[in-house]
C-alpha positions in Angstrom: 173.4 -101.0 43.1 171.8 -98.2 44.9 170.1 -95.3 43.1 169.7 -91.7 44.0 166.3 -91.3 42.4 162.9 -91.4 44.2 164.2 -90.2 47.5 162.1 -90.4 50.6 161.9 -86.9 52.0 160.5 -88.2 55.3 163.4 -90.5 56.0 166.0 -88.0 54.8 164.6 -85.2 56.9 165.5 -87.4 60.0 169.1 -87.6 59.0 171.2 -85.4 61.2 174.6 -84.5 59.8 177.4 -85.0 62.3 180.2 -83.4 60.3 179.8 -80.8 57.5 183.5 -81.0 56.5 186.8 -82.3 57.7 187.6 -85.4 59.7 185.5 -87.0 62.4 187.3 -86.5 65.7 189.2 -89.6 66.7 187.6 -89.9 70.1 184.1 -89.7 68.7 184.9 -92.2 65.9 186.4 -94.8 68.3 183.6 -94.4 70.8 180.8 -94.8 68.3 182.5 -97.6 66.5 182.9 -99.5 69.8 179.1 -99.1 70.3 178.5 -100.8 67.0 177.4 -97.7 65.1 178.2 -97.4 61.4 179.6 -94.2 59.9 177.9 -93.4 56.6 179.2 -90.8 54.2 176.1 -89.6 52.4 177.5 -86.7 50.5 181.0 -85.2 50.0 182.1 -84.2 53.5 178.8 -85.2 55.2 178.5 -88.1 57.6 175.9 -89.7 59.8 176.1 -92.4 62.5 173.6 -95.2 62.2 173.1 -98.7 63.7 173.2 -101.6 61.3 169.4 -101.8 61.5 168.9 -98.1 60.9 171.2 -98.3 57.9 168.3 -100.2 56.2 166.3 -97.0 56.3 168.9 -95.1 54.4 169.2 -98.0 51.9 165.4 -97.9 51.3 165.6 -94.2 50.2 167.8 -95.4 47.3 170.3 -92.7 48.2 173.9 -93.8 47.6 176.3 -93.8 50.4 179.7 -95.1 51.5 179.8 -97.0 54.7 183.3 -96.0 55.7 183.3 -97.6 59.2 185.9 -100.2 58.3 188.2 -98.0 56.2 188.0 -94.6 57.9 191.1 -93.4 59.6 190.6 -90.2 61.6 194.4 -89.5 61.3 194.6 -90.0 57.6 192.9 -88.0 54.9 192.0 -90.8 52.5 189.0 -89.0 51.0 190.3 -85.9 49.3 187.6 -83.7 47.8 189.6 -83.2 44.6 189.1 -86.9 43.8 185.3 -86.8 44.1 184.1 -83.7 42.3 181.1 -85.4 40.7 180.5 -84.7 37.1 183.3 -86.2 34.9 185.4 -87.3 37.9 189.1 -87.3 38.1 191.8 -86.9 35.4 193.4 -90.1 34.1 196.7 -91.0 35.8 197.8 -92.7 32.6 197.1 -92.3 28.9 194.8 -94.7 27.2 195.0 -95.9 23.6 193.3 -93.7 21.0 191.4 -96.8 19.7 191.5 -100.5 19.2 194.5 -102.2 17.6 194.2 -105.9 18.4 191.2 -106.9 16.4 192.9 -110.0 14.9 193.4 -111.6 18.3 190.4 -110.2 20.1 187.6 -111.2 17.7 188.3 -114.9 17.8 188.1 -114.8 21.7 184.9 -112.9 21.6 183.5 -115.6 19.3 183.9 -118.1 22.0 181.6 -116.3 24.5 178.5 -118.3 25.1 175.0 -117.3 26.3 174.6 -120.9 27.6 177.5 -120.2 30.1 175.9 -116.9 31.2 172.6 -118.7 31.8 174.4 -121.4 33.9 176.2 -118.8 36.1 173.1 -116.7 36.7 171.0 -119.8 37.5 173.5 -120.8 40.2 173.8 -117.3 41.6 170.0 -116.8 41.8 169.5 -120.2 43.4 170.6 -118.8 46.8 167.8 -117.3 48.9 169.8 -114.1 48.8 173.4 -113.1 48.5 173.2 -110.5 51.3 176.6 -109.7 52.7 175.7 -110.5 56.3 173.9 -113.8 55.5 175.3 -117.4 55.3 173.8 -117.7 51.9 175.8 -114.6 50.9 178.9 -116.4 52.1 177.9 -119.6 50.3 177.5 -117.6 47.0 181.0 -116.2 47.4 182.3 -119.7 47.9 180.5 -120.8 44.7 182.1 -118.0 42.7 185.6 -118.9 44.0 185.1 -122.6 43.2 184.0 -121.6 39.7 187.0 -119.3 39.2 189.3 -122.1 40.3 187.6 -124.6 38.0 188.0 -122.2 35.1 191.7 -121.6 36.0 192.3 -125.4 35.8 191.1 -125.5 32.2 194.4 -124.0 31.1 197.1 -124.2 33.8 199.7 -122.6 31.5 198.0 -119.2 32.0 198.8 -119.3 35.7 195.4 -117.8 36.7 194.5 -117.9 40.4 191.6 -117.1 42.6 191.5 -116.1 46.3 189.2 -114.6 48.9 189.7 -111.0 50.1 188.2 -111.3 53.6 186.1 -108.6 55.1 184.8 -107.7 58.6 181.5 -109.4 57.8 180.7 -113.0 56.7 180.9 -112.6 52.9 184.4 -112.3 51.4 185.2 -110.6 48.2 187.0 -112.5 45.5 190.0 -111.6 43.4 191.0 -113.7 40.3 194.3 -112.8 38.7 195.7 -113.5 35.2 199.4 -112.7 35.9 201.4 -110.5 33.6 205.0 -110.5 32.5 205.5 -107.5 34.8 203.7 -106.7 38.1 201.8 -103.7 37.0 199.9 -101.5 36.3 196.8 -103.7 37.0 193.8 -103.7 34.7 190.7 -104.5 36.8 187.2 -105.7 35.9 184.7 -105.6 38.8 181.1 -106.5 39.7 179.3 -107.0 43.0 178.2 -110.5 44.0 175.7 -109.5 46.8 172.0 -109.0 46.5 169.4 -107.5 48.8 165.7 -107.4 49.3 165.1 -103.9 50.7 161.8 -105.0 52.4 163.7 -107.7 54.4 167.5 -107.4 53.9 168.7 -110.2 56.1 166.2 -113.0 55.3 164.1 -111.9 52.3 164.3 -113.6 49.0 166.6 -111.6 46.7 167.5 -113.5 43.5 169.3 -110.4 42.1 169.3 -111.8 38.5 170.1 -108.3 37.1 171.5 -106.7 40.2 174.1 -108.0 40.0 174.2 -111.7 38.9 174.4 -110.3 35.4 177.6 -108.4 35.9 179.1 -111.2 38.0 178.3 -113.7 35.3 179.8 -111.5 32.6 183.0 -111.4 34.6 183.1 -115.2 34.9 182.5 -115.7 31.2 185.1 -113.1 30.3 187.6 -114.8 32.6 186.8 -118.2 31.1 187.2 -117.0 27.5 190.6 -115.4 28.3 191.9 -118.4 30.2 190.8 -120.9 27.5 192.4 -118.7 24.8 195.7 -118.8 26.7 195.8 -115.1 27.3 199.2 -114.1 28.8 199.1 -110.3 29.2 202.1 -108.0 29.6 200.6 -106.6 32.7 198.2 -108.3 35.2 194.5 -108.5 34.7 192.3 -108.9 37.8 188.6 -109.8 38.2 186.9 -108.6 41.4 183.6 -109.8 42.8 182.8 -107.4 45.6 180.9 -108.2 48.8 178.7 -105.7 50.5 178.1 -103.3 47.7 174.5 -103.0 48.8 175.6 -102.1 52.3 177.6 -99.1 51.3 180.3 -100.2 48.8 182.0 -102.1 51.6 184.0 -104.7 49.7 185.3 -102.4 46.9 186.3 -99.7 49.4 188.4 -102.2 51.4 190.2 -103.4 48.3 190.7 -100.0 46.7 192.1 -98.6 49.9 194.4 -101.5 50.4 195.8 -101.1 46.9 196.4 -97.4 47.4 198.1 -97.9 50.7 200.3 -100.7 49.2 201.3 -98.3 46.4 199.9 -100.6 43.7 199.5 -99.1 40.2 196.1 -99.4 38.6 195.8 -98.8 34.9 192.0 -98.8 34.9 188.9 -100.2 36.6 185.8 -101.3 34.7 182.6 -101.9 36.8 179.8 -104.1 35.5 176.8 -103.5 37.7 173.5 -104.5 35.9 174.0 -105.5 32.2 170.9 -107.5 31.2 168.0 -105.1 31.0 166.6 -102.7 28.4 163.3 -101.0 29.0 160.8 -102.3 26.4 160.2 -99.9 23.6 163.6 -98.1 24.1 166.8 -98.3 22.1 169.3 -100.9 23.2 172.6 -99.2 24.1 175.6 -99.5 26.3 175.1 -96.4 28.6 178.2 -94.9 30.1 177.8 -93.1 33.4 179.2 -89.5 33.2 179.9 -89.0 37.0 182.6 -90.3 39.3 184.5 -91.8 36.4 187.5 -91.0 34.2 186.3 -89.3 31.0 189.3 -90.4 29.0 188.7 -94.0 30.0 185.1 -93.6 28.9 186.3 -92.3 25.5 188.6 -95.3 25.1 185.8 -97.7 26.0 183.4 -96.1 23.6 185.9 -96.9 20.8 185.8 -100.5 21.9 182.0 -100.6 21.7 182.2 -99.1 18.2 184.6 -101.8 17.1 183.6 -105.0 18.9 179.9 -104.8 20.0 176.8 -105.1 17.9 175.0 -102.2 19.7 175.9 -98.5 20.0 176.9 -96.6 23.1 175.3 -93.5 24.7 176.0 -91.2 27.6 173.7 -91.9 30.5 172.2 -89.3 32.9 174.3 -89.1 36.1 174.0 -92.0 38.6 174.9 -89.9 41.7 177.0 -90.2 44.8 178.4 -93.7 45.6 176.0 -95.5 43.2 178.3 -98.5 42.6 181.8 -99.8 43.2 183.5 -97.7 40.5 183.1 -94.9 43.0 185.4 -96.6 45.5 188.2 -96.6 42.9 187.5 -93.0 41.8 187.6 -92.0 45.4 191.1 -93.3 45.8 192.3 -91.6 42.6 192.2 -94.5 40.2 190.7 -94.2 36.7 187.3 -96.0 36.6 184.3 -96.4 34.4 180.8 -97.9 34.5 179.0 -98.9 31.4 175.4 -99.4 32.5 172.6 -101.6 30.9 170.5 -98.6 29.8 170.4 -94.8 30.3 169.9 -94.2 34.0 166.3 -93.7 34.9 165.1 -96.3 32.5 166.7 -99.2 34.5 165.2 -102.4 35.8 162.3 -101.5 38.2 162.4 -104.9 39.9 165.9 -104.7 41.6 166.0 -105.1 45.3 162.8 -107.2 45.2 161.8 -110.8 44.8 160.9 -109.9 41.2 164.6 -109.4 40.1 164.6 -112.6 37.9 165.4 -113.5 34.4 161.7 -113.5 33.5 161.3 -109.7 33.8 160.1 -108.2 30.5 163.3 -106.5 29.2 165.8 -109.0 30.6 168.0 -110.1 27.6 170.7 -112.6 27.4 172.0 -111.2 24.1 172.2 -107.7 25.7 174.1 -109.2 28.6 176.5 -110.9 26.2 177.6 -107.5 24.8 179.2 -106.6 28.1 181.2 -109.8 28.2 182.5 -108.8 24.7 183.4 -105.4 26.1 185.3 -107.1 29.0 187.4 -109.2 26.6 188.2 -106.3 24.4 189.1 -104.1 27.5 191.4 -106.7 29.0 193.2 -107.4 25.7 193.6 -103.8 24.5 194.9 -102.5 27.8 197.0 -105.4 29.1 198.2 -107.4 26.2 
């Protein structure tokens, strides 16, 4: 996850906008891409060209951005300003339930969620030197997740769950696990990003990424396991996405969201779990819903699930800002998305993007993390069953 707080004025003052509004000319785009430059969308309608190495400087400012190099089409207006207005995001394309109705089947599944499983998943994910999207260890981490998904699917073959890579232009693939529905859509999506980064040394530095975002990735694995073992056979498909390259500009989620839009796939909702394990010591433990670049009606529905199924309350977080995590990729393509965060924005884990992002950080909590797996189970059942 990239944050928009604590900006470096020195670095940002060096950023030269190449396009205030409208598309990048095709000739310029193709020339610069051929030179190996990356096109970064740092604000609505504002772009800069950077080398891969120079992109690290923008990353270190903690300013969110979309790296659109692999998805930008100069002849196609994919990024309509109406879809990225900021506060409160887009209007839902489909109605959501007014509240929970499946308590009798959901609570028994929630009761099977286990902290021991979360600990095993996080231990494996943090064992890699880093999960950086351009590193071999990042690719190895992706393979481990897919192997784990397939081993879980094999626990109950009658469900028909499957896992597969979604390949990218870089070495780390994203992963999509599917629990098929009785019909082909609309799809209910749960997402997290698998990659981690050490901002002081992105390519080789140690980046355990226990909170950012092994926590959300593990929540997805445990939610998937609980549903498969329970024999969950939804009416409409449920997908679990582990995105590559979030730290490099939402690369993996952009590619998938754009491909779904172009294929005409219907998406009922997208729930992003990016950092779910930390509460600042001395503050109230809550599920903090981001208010920007999301669907407000989806947030309202999720808040009702927190009230019903979780043991902690919800709160509305301060805004996260432009392109702060993968939910923004889906919002940008016009799909309803939401991101329940670990704590109100601004009181989040101070160790992310460093060697110190481990499970020993004061404030890291397995019981807090478990609450988001509960939310994942309730979300999947209530929307797709």
